[in-house]
C-alpha angles and dihedrals in degrees: 000000000000091000084286094131087054097040104048103011119164113272139161124249130190110242123184106227103163127249114328133177109310091002127117119232112275092018114141120234121215110233121183113235110205112210100166125082100218103067124235115018094211094056090044089050093054090047091051093048086053092050091047091052095046089048095046094049093044095075090226097109118083119239092246091056092049092051096045095077089054093051095046092052091052092046094049091051090051089052091048091053104035113023109019112021120179113262111225119299096314095097091055096050095076119009094196117111101171123026114194135181135239094298091054091051092053086050091055093049092049091050091046090052096044097038103038119011099042094043088048091050087046092056095043091048086050091056092049094045095044094238102146091176092063092049095049093049100053101032100085091051092053092043094057092038090056089048090049096052092044092052093047092053094047098044094047093067096047120089086203092085124064124216098265089053093051091047089056091063099073088032094060096041096043093054090048093046093051088064092050091048090052087054087049092053089049091053096051101034109029103026107111091203100087114220121238090264093060091050092057129060088261092113093153092059095046091053091041089065094047094048091043094053090050094045088056092051094049094045099048092040087055091044091053101043099033104033119015098041102035097033119012101044096045089050092053094050091045089054093046095050091045090054089046092054090048092053092048091049093050089050091052092050091049090053091048093050091048089050090051091049090055094047095050097062093046088054088054093051090051090055 
């Protein structure tokens, strides 16, 4: 959601654990290293598809936001073909672009809670309470966030997409969602027509929606200006150009070796 699926996506590392049952001494055992915070990606993807279908059919998502994922997907495909094509198989060897430590994982968990779990609870609570205002305000954010996470999870496992193209996914969606969150804040803070929750004694629910909207704006603004732009995107370009230079160096070495092989037979004939 903040580039997390691409930054610390699940991978498999070889860890030497000694000889186990049915294993020869010195044989390496493959152990899954889970970098995400939301469990199995396959289960998450199915849940996100269900969310997307429900949100799309509910009529609560504006047409512009329904079209945005299509535009983003076409744009990313164009970038992968024309501007930043994948270089060999190096981009598929390790999908991680940014590897953070313990504090970064806490930051990820905080963002997942603020951006996904709490808004989902807010929307479901709005359905249960009959608060259509709350449901309509937060649903566009959840729709685009679900599409973003689904796209990140899919694109991180495909060698077709280079690191810069992968980094563009959270960047595009985050910029768009910031505008949506601003509309959300306008609905819950500046709208003169009070929702049903404000007309009752459920003051806690009313203020929960206000604080949640502001918290999402703060988190994703910080995520955009302090992580994605200054750290995540430059790291993706650095890795991409490093891989490109390695490919060019290898091609130059191959040409030199082929030229040397052509020269050696001609020298033997001259002798």
